[in-house]
C-alpha positions as CSV (number, residue, x, y, z in Angstrom):
1,M,0.0,0.0,0.0
2,T,1.5,3.4,-1.0
3,R,1.7,6.2,1.4
4,K,-1.0,8.1,-0.4
5,T,-3.3,5.1,-0.5
6,A,-2.6,4.3,3.2
7,G,-3.5,7.8,4.1
8,C,-6.9,7.4,2.3
9,A,-7.5,4.0,4.0
10,R,-6.7,5.5,7.3
11,G,-9.2,8.3,6.8
12,L,-11.8,5.7,5.8
13,A,-11.0,3.7,8.9
14,R,-11.6,6.7,11.0
15,A,-15.1,7.1,9.6
16,F,-15.6,3.6,8.4
17,V,-19.2,3.9,7.3
18,V,-20.2,7.6,7.3
19,R,-22.1,8.5,4.1
20,G,-23.2,11.6,2.3
21,V,-20.4,14.1,3.0
22,V,-18.6,15.4,0.0
23,A,-15.4,16.4,1.9
24,M,-13.8,13.1,1.1
25,A,-14.3,13.2,-2.6
26,A,-11.3,15.4,-3.4
27,V,-9.0,13.1,-1.4
28,A,-10.3,9.7,-2.7
29,A,-11.1,10.5,-6.4
30,P,-7.4,10.5,-7.5
31,L,-7.1,7.0,-6.0
32,G,-10.0,5.6,-8.0
33,V,-12.2,5.0,-5.0
34,S,-15.9,4.7,-5.7
35,V,-18.1,7.8,-5.3
36,A,-19.9,6.1,-2.4
37,V,-16.7,5.5,-0.5
38,S,-15.1,8.8,-1.5
39,M,-18.0,10.5,0.3
40,A,-17.4,8.5,3.5
41,M,-15.8,11.1,5.8
42,S,-17.1,14.0,7.6
43,Q,-15.3,17.3,8.0
44,A,-14.5,16.4,11.6
45,A,-13.1,13.0,10.7
46,L,-10.9,14.6,8.0
47,A,-9.5,17.0,10.5
48,D,-8.9,14.1,13.0
49,D,-6.8,12.3,10.3
50,A,-3.9,14.5,11.4
51,T,-3.9,12.9,14.9
52,P,-2.1,9.7,15.7
53,I,-4.3,6.7,14.9
54,A,-5.1,4.5,17.9
55,P,-3.8,1.0,18.2
56,A,-7.3,-0.4,18.3
57,E,-8.2,1.4,15.0
58,K,-5.0,0.1,13.4
59,L,-5.7,-3.5,14.5
60,L,-9.3,-3.5,13.3
61,F,-9.1,-1.5,10.1
62,L,-5.5,-1.2,8.9
63,T,-4.2,-4.7,9.5
64,P,-4.0,-6.9,6.4
65,H,-5.9,-9.8,8.0
66,L,-6.3,-11.7,4.7
67,H,-2.6,-11.8,4.0
68,G,-1.5,-15.3,3.2
69,L,-4.9,-16.4,1.7
70,A,-5.1,-17.3,-1.9
71,S,-7.6,-16.0,-4.4
72,Q,-10.9,-17.7,-4.2
73,T,-10.6,-18.7,-0.6
74,E,-13.9,-18.5,1.2
75,L,-14.1,-17.7,5.0
76,D,-17.3,-18.8,6.6
77,Y,-18.7,-17.2,9.7
78,S,-21.7,-17.9,12.0
79,L,-24.0,-15.0,12.7
80,V,-26.1,-15.6,15.8
81,V,-28.7,-13.2,17.1
82,S,-30.1,-14.1,20.6
83,A,-33.0,-12.2,22.2
84,P,-34.4,-14.7,24.7
85,P,-36.5,-16.7,24.1
86,E,-35.8,-16.1,20.4
87,K,-32.6,-17.1,18.6
88,S,-31.6,-17.0,14.9
89,T,-28.6,-18.1,13.0
90,D,-27.2,-17.4,9.6
91,R,-24.0,-17.9,7.7
92,V,-21.9,-15.0,6.4
93,R,-19.2,-15.6,3.8
94,V,-16.1,-13.6,2.9
95,L,-14.6,-14.3,-0.5
96,V,-11.0,-13.4,-1.1
97,A,-10.9,-12.1,-4.7
98,S,-7.1,-11.4,-5.0
99,D,-4.1,-13.2,-3.5
100,D,-3.4,-11.8,0.0
101,N,-6.4,-9.4,-0.7
102,A,-3.7,-7.3,-2.4
103,K,-6.4,-5.3,-4.2
104,S,-8.6,-4.9,-1.0
105,D,-11.4,-6.4,-3.0
106,A,-12.7,-9.2,-0.8
107,T,-16.5,-9.4,-0.7
108,V,-19.1,-10.3,1.9
109,T,-22.4,-12.1,1.3
110,D,-25.2,-13.1,3.7
111,A,-28.7,-14.4,3.2
112,K,-29.7,-11.1,1.5
113,G,-26.8,-11.3,-1.0
114,K,-23.7,-9.3,-1.4
115,A,-23.2,-6.6,1.2
116,T,-22.3,-3.0,0.2
117,L,-19.3,-1.9,2.3
118,P,-16.6,0.7,2.3
119,G,-13.7,-0.3,0.1
120,N,-9.9,0.3,-0.2
121,L,-9.2,-1.0,3.3
122,P,-6.8,-3.9,3.9
123,C,-8.7,-5.4,6.8
124,N,-11.0,-8.4,6.8
125,P,-14.3,-6.9,5.6
126,I,-16.3,-9.0,8.1
127,I,-15.4,-6.3,10.6
128,L,-17.0,-3.6,8.5
129,Y,-20.0,-5.9,7.8
130,F,-20.5,-6.4,11.6
131,L,-20.3,-2.7,12.4
132,E,-22.5,-1.6,9.4
133,R,-25.1,-4.1,10.5
134,D,-25.0,-3.0,14.1
135,I,-25.3,0.7,13.2
136,A,-28.2,0.2,10.9
137,E,-30.0,-1.8,13.7
138,M,-29.3,1.0,16.2
139,E,-30.8,3.5,13.8
140,Q,-33.9,1.4,13.4
141,L,-34.4,0.5,17.0
142,T,-33.9,4.0,18.5
143,G,-35.0,6.3,15.7
144,G,-31.6,8.1,16.0
145,Q,-29.4,9.1,13.1
146,R,-27.0,6.6,11.6
147,R,-24.2,9.1,11.5
148,Y,-24.5,9.7,15.2
149,F,-24.0,6.0,16.1
150,Q,-21.1,5.8,13.6
151,Q,-19.4,8.6,15.3
152,R,-19.9,7.2,18.8
153,V,-18.2,3.9,17.8
154,R,-15.4,5.7,16.0
155,L,-14.7,7.9,19.0
156,A,-14.7,4.9,21.3
157,L,-12.1,3.2,19.2
158,A,-10.0,6.4,18.7
159,A,-10.0,6.9,22.5
160,G,-7.4,4.1,22.7
161,P,-9.2,1.2,24.5
162,P,-6.9,-1.4,25.9
163,I,-5.8,-4.4,23.7
164,T,-5.6,-7.4,26.0
165,D,-4.0,-10.8,25.3
166,V,-6.6,-13.6,25.5
167,T,-6.9,-17.2,24.4
168,A,-9.4,-18.2,21.7
169,Q,-10.5,-21.8,21.0
170,V,-10.0,-23.1,17.5
171,D,-10.9,-26.8,16.8
172,G,-10.8,-27.2,20.6
173,K,-7.3,-26.0,20.7
174,P,-6.1,-22.7,22.4
175,V,-4.9,-19.9,20.1
176,K,-3.3,-16.7,21.1
177,A,-5.6,-13.7,20.5
178,R,-6.1,-10.1,21.2
179,K,-9.3,-8.5,22.6
180,I,-10.7,-5.0,22.3
181,V,-13.8,-4.0,24.3
182,I,-15.7,-0.7,24.0
183,Q,-18.9,0.8,25.3
184,P,-19.6,3.7,23.0
185,Y,-22.7,5.0,24.7
186,L,-21.7,4.7,28.4
187,H,-20.9,8.4,28.8
188,D,-22.9,9.6,25.9
189,P,-24.5,13.0,26.8
190,N,-27.6,11.9,24.7
191,A,-27.9,8.5,26.3
192,E,-31.2,9.4,28.0
193,R,-32.8,9.1,24.5
194,F,-32.0,5.4,24.4
195,P,-31.4,4.2,28.0
196,K,-31.7,0.6,27.1
197,Y,-28.5,0.7,25.1
198,T,-26.4,3.0,27.3
199,S,-24.2,0.1,28.5
200,K,-24.1,-1.8,25.2
201,R,-20.8,-3.6,24.9
202,Y,-18.8,-4.4,21.8
203,T,-16.1,-7.1,21.9
204,F,-13.6,-7.8,19.1
205,I,-11.3,-10.9,19.3
206,L,-8.6,-11.2,16.7
207,A,-6.2,-14.0,16.3
208,D,-3.3,-14.4,13.8
209,G,-3.8,-18.2,14.1
210,V,-7.3,-18.0,12.6
211,P,-7.6,-17.6,8.8
212,G,-8.8,-14.1,8.2
213,G,-7.6,-12.9,11.6
214,V,-11.0,-12.6,13.1
215,S,-12.2,-15.1,15.8
216,L,-15.2,-13.4,17.3
217,L,-17.2,-10.1,17.0
218,L,-19.8,-9.6,19.7
219,T,-22.3,-7.0,20.9
220,E,-24.2,-7.4,24.2
221,V,-27.2,-5.4,25.5
222,P,-27.2,-6.1,29.3
223,G,-30.2,-6.7,31.4
224,D,-31.4,-4.4,34.2
225,N,-28.6,-2.6,36.1
226,G,-26.0,-3.6,33.6
227,D,-26.5,-7.3,34.1
228,F,-24.3,-8.9,31.4
229,A,-24.9,-12.3,32.9
230,H,-28.5,-12.1,31.7
231,P,-28.3,-10.0,28.5
232,V,-31.4,-8.7,26.8
233,K,-29.8,-9.3,23.4
234,T,-26.5,-10.5,21.9
235,E,-25.3,-10.6,18.3
236,S,-22.1,-12.4,17.4
237,V,-20.1,-13.2,14.3
238,S,-17.7,-16.1,14.9
239,Y,-15.2,-17.8,12.6
240,E,-16.2,-21.3,11.4
241,T,-14.0,-22.5,8.6
242,S,-12.3,-21.7,5.3
243,V,-12.5,-23.4,2.0
244,R,-10.7,-22.9,-1.3
245,K,-13.1,-22.4,-4.1
246,L,-11.9,-23.9,-7.4
247,S,-12.1,-22.1,-10.7
248,P,-14.7,-23.6,-13.1
249,P,-13.3,-26.3,-15.4
250,A,-12.6,-25.3,-19.0
251,H,-15.9,-26.8,-20.3
252,G,-18.0,-25.3,-17.6
253,A,-18.5,-28.5,-15.5
254,P,-19.2,-27.7,-11.8
255,S,-16.4,-28.0,-9.4
256,T,-16.5,-28.8,-5.7
257,P,-14.9,-26.5,-3.1
258,K,-12.1,-28.2,-1.1
259,P,-11.4,-27.5,2.5
260,S,-8.3,-25.4,3.0
261,S,-5.3,-27.2,4.5
262,N,-5.3,-24.6,7.3
263,A,-9.0,-24.5,7.9
264,P,-9.6,-24.9,11.6
265,R,-13.1,-24.5,13.0
266,A,-13.5,-22.1,15.8
267,S,-15.5,-23.0,18.9
268,R,-16.8,-20.4,21.3
């Protein structure tokens, strides 16, 4: 990644999903970034780009998590939404389009089809998918503005939350991992407008030993008095496996994906 492209990616990371602000267009257009992505930063975020980027932001958005993965490798994740007594599950797939994701062109699909996400970032796009989904849900549940929730999450990560060493379980075996935890709305001056979500907690667990670098992404809405032992709702995206999708044979006969040689399954 060139210095100029890295600067653009860093700016996009700082406002990973903000839409509708033209301030970014002049910066991104020379790099060939799409119009939707080039309009992704607010004036404030553009100004903040001059400040040092926090380690948590770097780990989540600027780390090449897909390095070492061949083109046509598919990473499978389990999406679980639990709001007792109801529970739903889905599968989310990340397809690595270029070797090592060198072109930052990996795609994400779920039950609704291909997800539209900010581009030109070296990170595993499952992180962006997870945050985009959460912010859209917060907007729907509270009636608040999407940009506001984006900004709260961004500020929480930019504040420099601790990155702690933990152990993730992959195929029943321990794997070294790093964990980031934020509560974007805990000291929000506008929290009285959505008191149910004031203590909402976001957990990111990343592990180099897991293909794609992401082990678990989790949000938790606690019960009364911040009771995380009995959450009102949890949503998680956890790594399951990786498979290498073969290119179609010359005569168009279907091919069967083969499990990757380093395709452990994560257990929570």
